[in-house]
MARTIMAR-775364 format. One record per residue: residue number from 1; residue in three letters; x, y, z of N, C-alpha, C, O in turn. Coordinates in steps of 0.001 Angstrom, whole numbers, padded with zeros to 6 digits. Each point is the difference from the previous one (the first is absolute). Layout:
! residues N
(atom NUM, ALA, (X, Y, Z), (X, Y, Z), (X, Y, Z), (X, Y, Z));
...
! end
This chain:
! residues 77
(atom 1, MET, (004573, -009672, 004840), (-000962, 001019, 000351), (-001514, -000531, -000981), (-000284, -000051, -001197));
(atom 2, ILE, (-000329, -000241, 002348), (-001411, -000116, -000636), (-000680, 001697, -000753), (000140, 001133, 000461));
(atom 3, ASN, (-000769, -001522, -001566), (-000266, 001684, -000617), (-001312, -000513, -000896), (-000090, -001218, -000152));
(atom 4, ASN, (-000871, 002015, -000416), (-001040, -000293, -000789), (000781, 001194, -001326), (-000791, 000773, -000541));
(atom 5, ILE, (001691, -000734, 000285), (000166, 000690, -001253), (-000299, -000833, -001212), (-000715, 000736, -000679));
(atom 6, ARG, (000876, -001902, 000017), (-000492, -000952, -000296), (-001707, 000213, -000825), (-000457, 000057, -001142));
(atom 7, LYS, (-000100, 000014, 002759), (-001309, -000244, -000191), (-000867, 001389, -000466), (-001053, -000092, -000630));
(atom 8, TYR, (001713, 001525, 001074), (-000427, 000639, -000325), (000444, 000395, -001177), (-000795, 000437, -000832));
(atom 9, ARG, (002241, -000532, 000554), (000437, 000082, -001947), (-001139, -000489, -000874), (-000451, 000647, -000945));
(atom 10, ASN, (000032, -001802, 001321), (-000521, -000887, -000757), (-001648, 000301, -000133), (-000640, -000488, -000931));
(atom 11, SER, (000006, 001352, 001967), (-001013, 000104, 000238), (000008, 001239, -001125), (-000724, -000083, -000993));
(atom 12, LEU, (001529, 001153, 001200), (-000106, 001083, -001246), (000731, -000280, -001349), (000244, 000868, -000837));
(atom 13, ASN, (000069, -002161, 000734), (000484, -000560, -001139), (001378, 001288, -000725), (000155, 000536, -001097));
(atom 14, TYR, (000639, -000496, 002499), (001192, 000330, -000392), (001300, -000602, -000572), (-000113, -001143, 000443));
(atom 15, THR, (000919, 001148, -000922), (001118, -000895, -000077), (000926, 000265, 000775), (-000180, 000928, 000789));
(atom 16, LEU, (001253, -001542, -000775), (001149, 000165, 001215), (000623, 001173, -000635), (000280, 000828, 000866));
(atom 17, ALA, (000054, -000433, -002088), (000525, 000954, -000663), (-000875, 001280, 000310), (000518, 001076, 000298));
(atom 18, GLY, (-001688, -001244, -000378), (-001045, 001208, 000415), (-000133, 000731, 001183), (-000175, 001206, 000173));
(atom 19, LEU, (000337, -002565, 000973), (-000104, 000555, 001676), (001283, 000425, -000105), (000067, 001107, 000535));
(atom 20, ALA, (001166, -001506, -001038), (001443, 000275, 000595), (000289, 001279, -000473), (000770, 000680, 000679));
(atom 21, ASP, (-001422, -000025, -002128), (-000071, 001609, -000279), (-000734, 000729, 000817), (000372, 001138, 000288));
(atom 22, MET, (-001530, -001666, 000220), (-000750, 001289, 000690), (000555, -000062, 001424), (-000098, 001061, 000616));
(atom 23, ALA, (000713, -002181, 000096), (000697, 000088, 001204), (001202, 000495, -000096), (000414, 000511, 001040));
(atom 24, GLY, (000482, -000486, -002194), (001533, 000645, -000153), (000936, -001216, 000768), (000806, 000126, 000923));
(atom 25, THR, (-001143, -001099, -001514), (001073, -001144, 000200), (-000061, -000901, -001426), (-000542, 000344, -001050));
(atom 26, THR, (001299, -001666, 001346), (000026, -001066, -001448), (-000736, -000563, 000472), (-000415, -000031, 001159));
(atom 27, LYS, (000019, -000815, -002600), (-001006, -001030, -000424), (000678, -001065, 000883), (-000822, -000779, 000480));
(atom 28, SER, (002316, 000496, -000080), (000233, -001167, 000376), (000039, 000084, 001616), (000047, -000963, 000766));
(atom 29, TYR, (-000072, 002097, -000482), (000082, 000352, 001441), (-001483, -000171, 000524), (-000269, -000404, 001131));
(atom 30, ILE, (-000626, 000748, -002059), (-001581, -000304, 000464), (-000213, -001551, 000044), (-000657, -000473, 000927));
(atom 31, SER, (001161, -000298, -001849), (000060, -001307, -000131), (000633, -000606, 001225), (-000669, -000973, 000347));
(atom 32, GLU, (001676, 001173, 000418), (000593, -000229, 000844), (-000697, 000288, 001295), (000036, -000902, 000838));
(atom 33, LEU, (-000764, 002186, -000490), (-001114, 000367, 000931), (-000758, -000986, -000283), (000430, -001090, 000379));
(atom 34, GLU, (-001448, 001093, -000934), (-000988, -001442, -000774), (000469, -001399, 000786), (-000748, -000829, 000520));
(atom 35, ALA, (001977, 000815, -000577), (000560, -001646, 000153), (000021, 000150, 001595), (-000135, -001074, 000586));
(atom 36, GLY, (000264, 002095, 000145), (000613, 000095, 001119), (001324, -000078, 000540), (000434, -000084, 001149));
(atom 37, ARG, (000296, 000155, -002725), (001630, 000014, 000691), (000228, 001035, 000245), (001035, -000050, 000664));
(atom 38, SER, (-001475, 001489, -000812), (000564, 001488, 000458), (-000978, 000129, 001194), (-000923, -000721, 000377));
(atom 39, VAL, (001529, 002089, 000174), (-001014, 000512, 000563), (000048, 001789, -000124), (001053, 000528, 000358));
(atom 40, PRO, (-001930, 000172, -000747), (000316, 001335, -000656), (-000118, 001022, 001116), (-000782, -000143, 000940));
(atom 41, ASN, (001409, 000941, -001053), (000374, 001144, 000963), (-001488, 000927, 000229), (-000921, 000034, -000816));
(atom 42, VAL, (000958, 000603, 001979), (-001244, 000496, 000110), (-000760, 001044, -001318), (-001208, 000114, -000207));
(atom 43, ARG, (002422, 000609, -000609), (-000540, 000945, -000840), (-000817, -000909, -000940), (-001183, 000206, -000272));
(atom 44, LEU, (001951, -001270, -000219), (-000435, -000760, -001292), (-001250, -000924, 000108), (-000648, -000489, -000926));
(atom 45, ALA, (000424, 000339, 002507), (-001241, -001136, 000122), (-001026, 001323, -000076), (-000900, -000194, -000817));
(atom 46, TYR, (000838, 001382, 001427), (-000725, 000778, -000361), (-000367, 000430, -001515), (-001175, 000056, -000362));
(atom 47, SER, (002272, 000250, -000516), (-000158, 000160, -001197), (-000728, -001218, -000706), (-001046, 000245, -000601));
(atom 48, ILE, (001514, -001495, 000632), (-000649, -001240, -000337), (-001434, -000110, 000701), (-000856, -000678, -000567));
(atom 49, SER, (000612, 001196, 001552), (-001505, 000064, 000622), (-000948, 001121, -001084), (-001111, -000182, -000499));
(atom 50, LYS, (001679, 000901, 000430), (-000415, 001292, -000715), (-000728, -000121, -001662), (-001055, 000397, -000493));
(atom 51, ALA, (002180, -001123, 000009), (-000096, -000675, -001269), (-001278, -000738, -000041), (-000895, -000009, -000846));
(atom 52, LEU, (001044, -000650, 002047), (-001220, -001570, 000101), (-001215, 000601, 000472), (-000992, -000703, 000194));
(atom 53, GLN, (000977, 002203, 000050), (-001348, 000693, 000545), (-000642, -000938, 001362), (-001142, -000417, 000193));
(atom 54, GLN, (002490, 000283, 000697), (-000630, -000823, 001222), (000860, 000702, 001036), (001047, 000599, -000244));
(atom 55, ASP, (-001597, -000743, 001377), (001025, 000291, 001516), (001040, -000919, 000124), (-000220, -001182, -000264));
(atom 56, VAL, (001156, 001496, 000572), (001477, -000335, -000104), (-000748, -001247, 001146), (000311, -001098, -000460));
(atom 57, HIS, (-000880, 000975, 001325), (-000244, -001161, 000632), (-000819, -001267, -000419), (-000247, -001085, 000526));
(atom 58, GLU, (-000066, 001706, -001710), (-001283, -001211, -000917), (001080, -000276, -000689), (-000092, -001177, -000348));
(atom 59, VAL, (001200, 001707, -000085), (000814, -001040, -001014), (001162, -000481, 000668), (000492, -001038, -000445));
(atom 60, PHE, (000129, 001674, 001581), (000743, -000771, 000769), (-000445, -000343, 001598), (000529, 000512, 000987));
(atom 61, PRO, (-001521, -001404, -000974), (-001015, -000050, 001392), (001047, -000293, 001144), (000095, 000743, 000976));
(atom 62, ASP, (000760, -001977, -001167), (000841, -000451, 000964), (001143, 000784, 000786), (000725, -000334, 000937));
(atom 63, ASP, (-000808, 001149, -001453), (001817, 000699, -000028), (-000528, 000781, 001392), (-001105, 000541, 000026));
(atom 64, GLN, (002015, -000540, 001132), (000065, 000420, 001031), (000505, 001672, -000053), (-000447, 001024, 000518));
(atom 65, GLU, (001684, -001339, -001476), (000866, 001190, -000053), (-000829, 000996, -000237), (-000242, 000882, 000824));
(atom 66, TYR, (-000412, -000975, -002339), (-000855, 000866, -000657), (-000926, 000773, 001339), (000106, 001164, 000385));
(atom 67, GLN, (-000866, -002068, 000054), (-000818, 000232, 000947), (000369, 001264, 001119), (-000634, 000990, 000368));
(atom 68, GLU, (001730, -001438, -000088), (000903, 000522, 000964), (000177, 002022, -000169), (-000252, 000984, 000695));
(atom 69, VAL, (000788, -001260, -001962), (000559, 000975, -000471), (-001244, 001123, 000071), (-000172, 000929, 000788));
(atom 70, ILE, (-000667, -001414, -001989), (-001613, 000575, -000343), (-000215, 000593, 001502), (000421, 001145, 000166));
(atom 71, ILE, (-001174, -001949, 001213), (000073, 000439, 001118), (000872, 001272, 000580), (-000519, 000950, 000586));
(atom 72, LYS, (001777, -001073, -000815), (000894, 001016, 000460), (-000001, 001594, -000991), (000166, 001141, 000430));
(atom 73, SER, (-000358, -001490, -001524), (-000650, 001080, -000869), (-001292, 000622, 000267), (-000250, 001203, -000088));
(atom 74, VAL, (-000367, -001930, 000348), (-001545, 000812, 000401), (000333, 000782, 001124), (-000042, 001229, 000050));
(atom 75, ALA, (000415, -002093, 000954), (000561, 000543, 001325), (000736, 001382, 000358), (-000019, 000772, 000958));
(atom 76, VAL, (000738, -000844, -002317), (000900, 001645, -000016), (-000901, 000775, -000628), (000067, 001077, 000592));
(atom 77, LYS, (-000726, -001009, -001292), (-000913, 000956, -000957), (-000752, 000734, 000944), (-000816, 000840, -000379));
! end
């Protein structure tokens, strides 16, 4: 999965461990996400995006699954 976690993490001078603590996951999992070896669930994607002070679409720009979930969430409200 293509994402911008590393880009935004580095721009904020966050360490892997620091971002992991803020997002409620582990340093090794953030590393796997940055490398594109794992895909977070929607809740974690939002937690990571919030910690990075970005919209989820900015952090995970090419993931249609997240876009569909967000559209459905907005439609229900």
